[in-house]
MIDOSE-1310 file (N, C-alpha, C; in nm, 2 decimals, decimal comma, always signed):
residues 151
mkrl	-2,53/-0,13/+4,52/-2,54/-0,04/+4,65/-2,55/+0,13/+4,61; -2,44/+0,11/+4,54/-2,41/+0,28/+4,49/-2,54/+0,33/+4,41; -2,57/+0,22/+4,31/-2,71/+0,28/+4,24/-2,83/+0,34/+4,32; -2,86/+0,22/+4,41/-2,96/+0,25/+4,50/-2,94/+0,36/+4,55
llla	-2,85/+0,41/+4,62/-2,81/+0,54/+4,71/-2,83/+0,65/+4,63; -2,76/+0,66/+4,49/-2,79/+0,74/+4,39/-2,94/+0,77/+4,36; -3,00/+0,64/+4,33/-3,17/+0,65/+4,30/-3,22/+0,72/+4,42; -3,21/+0,67/+4,53/-3,28/+0,75/+4,67/-3,22/+0,90/+4,70
acsl	-3,12/+0,95/+4,62/-3,09/+1,07/+4,66/-3,15/+1,16/+4,55; -3,15/+1,11/+4,41/-3,21/+1,17/+4,30/-3,39/+1,21/+4,33; -3,45/+1,09/+4,38/-3,58/+1,08/+4,40/-3,61/+1,20/+4,54; -3,52/+1,18/+4,65/-3,53/+1,30/+4,77/-3,54/+1,45/+4,67
aatv	-3,42/+1,46/+4,59/-3,41/+1,58/+4,55/-3,53/+1,64/+4,45; -3,58/+1,54/+4,38/-3,68/+1,58/+4,32/-3,80/+1,58/+4,38; -3,84/+1,56/+4,50/-3,94/+1,56/+4,60/-3,93/+1,70/+4,64; -3,82/+1,73/+4,68/-3,79/+1,87/+4,73/-3,82/+1,96/+4,62
alaq	-3,77/+1,97/+4,52/-3,79/+2,03/+4,40/-3,92/+2,05/+4,37; -4,02/+1,94/+4,40/-4,16/+1,98/+4,36/-4,23/+2,02/+4,48; -4,20/+2,04/+4,60/-4,26/+2,10/+4,69/-4,25/+2,26/+4,71; -4,36/+2,33/+4,73/-4,33/+2,48/+4,71/-4,36/+2,52/+4,84
tlyk	-4,31/+2,67/+4,88/-4,30/+2,72/+5,04/-4,40/+2,85/+5,01; -4,48/+2,86/+5,06/-4,57/+2,99/+5,09/-4,57/+3,04/+5,24; -4,57/+3,17/+5,25/-4,55/+3,24/+5,36/-4,69/+3,33/+5,38; -4,79/+3,29/+5,49/-4,89/+3,38/+5,48/-4,85/+3,47/+5,60
lvdk	-4,88/+3,57/+5,57/-4,86/+3,72/+5,65/-4,98/+3,77/+5,69; -4,99/+3,75/+5,82/-5,13/+3,86/+5,88/-5,05/+3,98/+5,98; -5,09/+4,09/+5,92/-5,04/+4,19/+5,98/-5,15/+4,26/+6,12; -5,13/+4,38/+6,21/-5,17/+4,36/+6,31/-5,32/+4,45/+6,29
ngkv	-5,33/+4,46/+6,16/-5,50/+4,48/+6,15/-5,58/+4,39/+6,09; -5,50/+4,25/+6,06/-5,56/+4,17/+6,05/-5,54/+4,16/+5,86; -5,48/+4,21/+5,79/-5,49/+4,23/+5,66/-5,37/+4,09/+5,61; -5,43/+4,01/+5,53/-5,35/+3,89/+5,47/-5,30/+3,89/+5,33
tyse	-5,17/+3,84/+5,37/-5,05/+3,87/+5,24/-4,99/+3,75/+5,24; -4,97/+3,68/+5,12/-4,92/+3,56/+5,10/-4,78/+3,61/+4,99; -4,69/+3,54/+5,05/-4,54/+3,56/+5,00/-4,47/+3,44/+4,95; -4,38/+3,43/+4,88/-4,30/+3,29/+4,82/-4,16/+3,30/+4,92
sapk	-4,14/+3,45/+4,97/-4,03/+3,42/+5,07/-4,07/+3,49/+5,21; -3,97/+3,44/+5,32/-4,06/+3,50/+5,46/-3,99/+3,63/+5,45; -4,04/+3,71/+5,54/-3,98/+3,86/+5,59/-3,87/+3,85/+5,65; -3,78/+3,94/+5,62/-3,66/+3,96/+5,73/-3,68/+3,96/+5,88
pgef	-3,63/+3,93/+5,98/-3,65/+3,97/+6,08/-3,67/+4,10/+6,14; -3,76/+4,17/+6,20/-3,78/+4,27/+6,25/-3,85/+4,38/+6,11; -3,87/+4,33/+6,01/-3,90/+4,36/+5,88/-4,07/+4,35/+5,88; -4,13/+4,27/+5,95/-4,28/+4,26/+5,92/-4,34/+4,24/+6,07
dgtv	-4,41/+4,33/+6,10/-4,47/+4,33/+6,24/-4,62/+4,24/+6,24; -4,63/+4,15/+6,28/-4,74/+4,05/+6,24/-4,70/+3,90/+6,28; -4,80/+3,83/+6,24/-4,76/+3,67/+6,25/-4,71/+3,60/+6,10; -4,65/+3,53/+6,10/-4,59/+3,48/+5,97/-4,63/+3,33/+5,97
trie	-4,68/+3,27/+5,88/-4,72/+3,12/+5,90/-4,66/+3,04/+5,79; -4,58/+2,96/+5,81/-4,52/+2,87/+5,67/-4,61/+2,76/+5,62; -4,63/+2,79/+5,47/-4,73/+2,65/+5,44/-4,66/+2,60/+5,31; -4,66/+2,47/+5,33/-4,61/+2,37/+5,23/-4,69/+2,34/+5,15
vnpn	-4,67/+2,36/+5,03/-4,75/+2,34/+4,89/-4,71/+2,22/+4,79; -4,81/+2,10/+4,81/-4,73/+2,02/+4,70/-4,83/+2,05/+4,60; -4,77/+2,10/+4,47/-4,82/+2,11/+4,32/-4,90/+2,01/+4,28; -4,88/+1,87/+4,32/-4,95/+1,75/+4,25/-5,06/+1,73/+4,32
anta	-5,06/+1,76/+4,47/-5,18/+1,72/+4,52/-5,31/+1,85/+4,50; -5,25/+1,97/+4,44/-5,34/+2,09/+4,41/-5,39/+2,07/+4,28; -5,49/+1,98/+4,22/-5,53/+1,99/+4,08/-5,66/+2,01/+4,09; -5,71/+2,03/+3,98/-5,88/+2,05/+3,94/-5,95/+1,97/+3,86
tlpk	-6,05/+1,93/+3,88/-6,10/+1,89/+3,74/-6,19/+1,97/+3,69; -6,18/+2,03/+3,55/-6,27/+2,11/+3,50/-6,37/+2,04/+3,43; -6,53/+2,11/+3,43/-6,60/+2,07/+3,35/-6,58/+2,04/+3,19; -6,66/+1,98/+3,13/-6,65/+1,96/+3,01/-6,71/+2,07/+2,93
yegr	-6,62/+2,12/+2,83/-6,70/+2,22/+2,75/-6,81/+2,18/+2,65; -6,90/+2,24/+2,68/-7,02/+2,20/+2,56/-7,02/+2,31/+2,47; -6,97/+2,41/+2,46/-7,00/+2,46/+2,34/-7,09/+2,57/+2,38; -7,10/+2,70/+2,29/-7,19/+2,82/+2,31/-7,32/+2,78/+2,24
aadp	-7,41/+2,81/+2,29/-7,57/+2,80/+2,20/-7,55/+2,88/+2,06; -7,62/+2,83/+2,01/-7,63/+2,90/+1,86/-7,71/+3,02/+1,84; -7,80/+3,02/+1,94/-7,94/+3,12/+1,97/-7,85/+3,24/+2,01; -7,88/+3,37/+1,96/-7,81/+3,48/+2,04/-7,93/+3,53/+2,14
atnp	-8,06/+3,47/+2,11/-8,16/+3,51/+2,25/-8,11/+3,44/+2,38; -8,07/+3,35/+2,35/-8,00/+3,25/+2,48/-7,87/+3,27/+2,51; -7,79/+3,32/+2,39/-7,63/+3,35/+2,44/-7,62/+3,49/+2,36; -7,65/+3,57/+2,45/-7,60/+3,72/+2,40/-7,45/+3,74/+2,36
ggra	-7,43/+3,77/+2,25/-7,31/+3,78/+2,20/-7,22/+3,68/+2,11; -7,32/+3,57/+2,09/-7,31/+3,41/+2,05/-7,34/+3,46/+1,87; -7,27/+3,40/+1,80/-7,33/+3,39/+1,65/-7,44/+3,37/+1,63; -7,50/+3,42/+1,51/-7,63/+3,41/+1,46/-7,65/+3,26/+1,41
psrd	-7,79/+3,21/+1,44/-7,80/+3,07/+1,37/-7,77/+3,07/+1,21; -7,76/+2,95/+1,18/-7,75/+2,93/+1,06/-7,87/+2,95/+0,97; -7,90/+2,97/+0,84/-8,02/+3,01/+0,78/-8,10/+2,86/+0,80; -8,03/+2,75/+0,74/-8,11/+2,63/+0,72/-8,18/+2,60/+0,86
aaqq	-8,08/+2,59/+0,93/-8,15/+2,58/+1,10/-8,26/+2,65/+1,13; -8,26/+2,79/+1,13/-8,36/+2,89/+1,13/-8,46/+2,87/+1,07; -8,48/+2,81/+0,94/-8,58/+2,77/+0,84/-8,65/+2,65/+0,92; -8,55/+2,55/+0,92/-8,62/+2,43/+0,98/-8,68/+2,44/+1,14
klda	-8,63/+2,55/+1,20/-8,71/+2,57/+1,33/-8,85/+2,64/+1,32; -8,82/+2,73/+1,21/-8,97/+2,80/+1,20/-9,08/+2,71/+1,14; -9,05/+2,62/+1,01/-9,11/+2,49/+1,00/-9,19/+2,43/+1,08; -9,11/+2,40/+1,17/-9,15/+2,28/+1,26/-9,26/+2,38/+1,38
arka	-9,22/+2,50/+1,39/-9,29/+2,60/+1,46/-9,44/+2,59/+1,41; -9,43/+2,62/+1,27/-9,56/+2,64/+1,19/-9,63/+2,51/+1,20; -9,57/+2,43/+1,16/-9,66/+2,26/+1,18/-9,73/+2,23/+1,29; -9,63/+2,28/+1,43/-9,70/+2,22/+1,55/-9,83/+2,33/+1,54
lada	-9,83/+2,44/+1,53/-9,93/+2,55/+1,54/-10,06/+2,50/+1,46; -10,04/+2,45/+1,32/-10,14/+2,42/+1,27/-10,19/+2,29/+1,30; -10,10/+2,19/+1,33/-10,17/+2,08/+1,42/-10,26/+2,08/+1,50; -10,21/+2,17/+1,60/-10,30/+2,23/+1,73/-10,43/+2,27/+1,68
renp	-10,43/+2,39/+1,58/-10,55/+2,45/+1,50/-10,64/+2,33/+1,47; -10,59/+2,27/+1,38/-10,67/+2,14/+1,28/-10,71/+2,01/+1,36; -10,65/+2,00/+1,48/-10,69/+1,86/+1,54/-10,70/+1,91/+1,69; -10,77/+1,97/+1,73/-10,81/+1,99/+1,87/-10,86/+1,90/+1,96
sadd	-10,81/+1,85/+2,08/-10,88/+1,71/+2,13/-11,00/+1,75/+2,20; -11,07/+1,63/+2,24/-11,23/+1,67/+2,32/-11,17/+1,76/+2,45; -11,10/+1,77/+2,52/-11,07/+1,84/+2,60/-11,00/+2,02/+2,59; -10,98/+2,02/+2,47/-10,95/+2,15/+2,41/-11,07/+2,23/+2,36
vtrm	-11,15/+2,17/+2,31/-11,28/+2,24/+2,25/-11,42/+2,16/+2,28; -11,48/+2,25/+2,36/-11,63/+2,19/+2,39/-11,74/+2,24/+2,30; -11,85/+2,18/+2,27/-11,95/+2,26/+2,19/-12,07/+2,30/+2,28; -12,11/+2,40/+2,27/-12,22/+2,45/+2,33/-12,33/+2,51/+2,24
gtks	-12,48/+2,48/+2,28/-12,59/+2,47/+2,20/-12,64/+2,61/+2,22; -12,68/+2,66/+2,11/-12,74/+2,81/+2,08/-12,89/+2,80/+2,06; -12,98/+2,90/+2,10/-13,12/+2,88/+2,09/-13,19/+2,89/+1,94; -13,09/+2,86/+1,83/-13,15/+2,84/+1,71/-13,10/+2,71/+1,68
gftr	-13,06/+2,60/+1,76/-13,02/+2,47/+1,75/-12,91/+2,44/+1,71; -12,83/+2,52/+1,66/-12,67/+2,49/+1,63/-12,58/+2,49/+1,75; -12,48/+2,47/+1,73/-12,39/+2,48/+1,84/-12,24/+2,54/+1,79; -12,18/+2,57/+1,91/-12,06/+2,68/+1,85/-11,94/+2,62/+1,94
pves	-11,83/+2,62/+1,90/-11,70/+2,55/+1,98/-11,66/+2,65/+2,07; -11,62/+2,62/+2,19/-11,59/+2,69/+2,30/-11,45/+2,63/+2,33; -11,34/+2,72/+2,33/-11,20/+2,67/+2,33/-11,16/+2,66/+2,50; -11,11/+2,59/+2,56/-11,06/+2,58/+2,69/-10,96/+2,68/+2,73
edyk	-10,94/+2,74/+2,83/-10,82/+2,80/+2,89/-10,71/+2,75/+2,86; -10,66/+2,58/+2,90/-10,55/+2,54/+2,87/-10,53/+2,54/+2,72; -10,63/+2,54/+2,64/-10,60/+2,53/+2,48/-10,56/+2,66/+2,44; -10,63/+2,78/+2,47/-10,58/+2,90/+2,45/-10,44/+2,96/+2,48
akla	-10,42/+2,88/+2,60/-10,27/+2,91/+2,65/-10,16/+2,83/+2,56; -10,21/+2,69/+2,50/-10,10/+2,63/+2,44/-10,12/+2,71/+2,31; -10,22/+2,74/+2,26/-10,22/+2,81/+2,11/-10,14/+2,95/+2,10; -10,14/+3,04/+2,23/-10,05/+3,14/+2,24/-9,90/+3,10/+2,26
klea	-9,88/+2,99/+2,34/-9,71/+2,95/+2,34/-9,67/+2,92/+2,19; -9,76/+2,81/+2,13/-9,73/+2,79/+1,98/-9,73/+2,93/+1,89; -9,81/+3,02/+1,90/-9,80/+3,13/+1,82/-9,64/+3,21/+1,86; -9,63/+3,23/+1,97/-9,51/+3,30/+2,01/-9,37/+3,18/+1,95
dvka	-9,40/+3,11/+1,97/-9,28/+3,00/+1,94/-9,24/+3,06/+1,78; -9,38/+3,07/+1,68/-9,35/+3,08/+1,54/-9,31/+3,20/+1,55; -9,32/+3,31/+1,60/-9,30/+3,46/+1,62/-9,13/+3,47/+1,65; -9,09/+3,40/+1,74/-8,94/+3,37/+1,80/-8,87/+3,32/+1,67
aeee	-8,93/+3,21/+1,62/-8,85/+3,16/+1,50/-8,83/+3,23/+1,37; -8,92/+3,29/+1,38/-8,93/+3,42/+1,22/-8,85/+3,52/+1,28; -8,79/+3,57/+1,40/-8,72/+3,65/+1,46/-8,57/+3,59/+1,42; -8,58/+3,46/+1,45/-8,45/+3,41/+1,44/-8,38/+3,37/+1,31
lkra	-8,50/+3,37/+1,21/-8,46/+3,33/+1,07/-8,42/+3,49/+0,97; -8,47/+3,59/+1,07/-8,46/+3,74/+1,01/-8,27/+3,75/+1,06; -8,25/+3,74/+1,19/-8,12/+3,74/+1,23/-8,05/+3,68/+1,16; -8,06/+3,54/+1,10/-8,00/+3,46/+1,03/-7,97/+3,51/+0,89
dgr	-8,07/+3,58/+0,84/-8,07/+3,64/+0,71/-7,99/+3,77/+0,71; -7,97/+3,80/+0,85/-7,87/+3,94/+0,85/-7,97/+4,07/+0,85; -8,09/+4,05/+0,87/-8,18/+4,17/+0,88/-8,25/+4,24/+0,99
């Protein structure tokens, strides 16, 4: 029985130790201040609200850290990309541009007849936009490679 009472007293003491008390003080002008101790009587002209805080109930789940992007263009102040990664990105961008130029689909280029009986290719607006984007990707990859080289 003594052990049970001792255990109950210890758990009660631990609960009281975990609880924290804050005081919310609102003065006559509406300024709010928080304090760990109550003001002495006559020392504060305003309302005082006692707030019991349970630190175990006040937890936050932080988002998982994903790390910073390697590309300083998307992460200002970040590290420059490695040279190998930049070179691979440039090679892939150049290959995509070459593939688009060498293998246009039937929707990308149509053939128009001329007076002399020959035909000439006419690029669609979508195809022109696609090529412009691929060319911009190549230029961006070249700039990234320059940054990786320290130039």
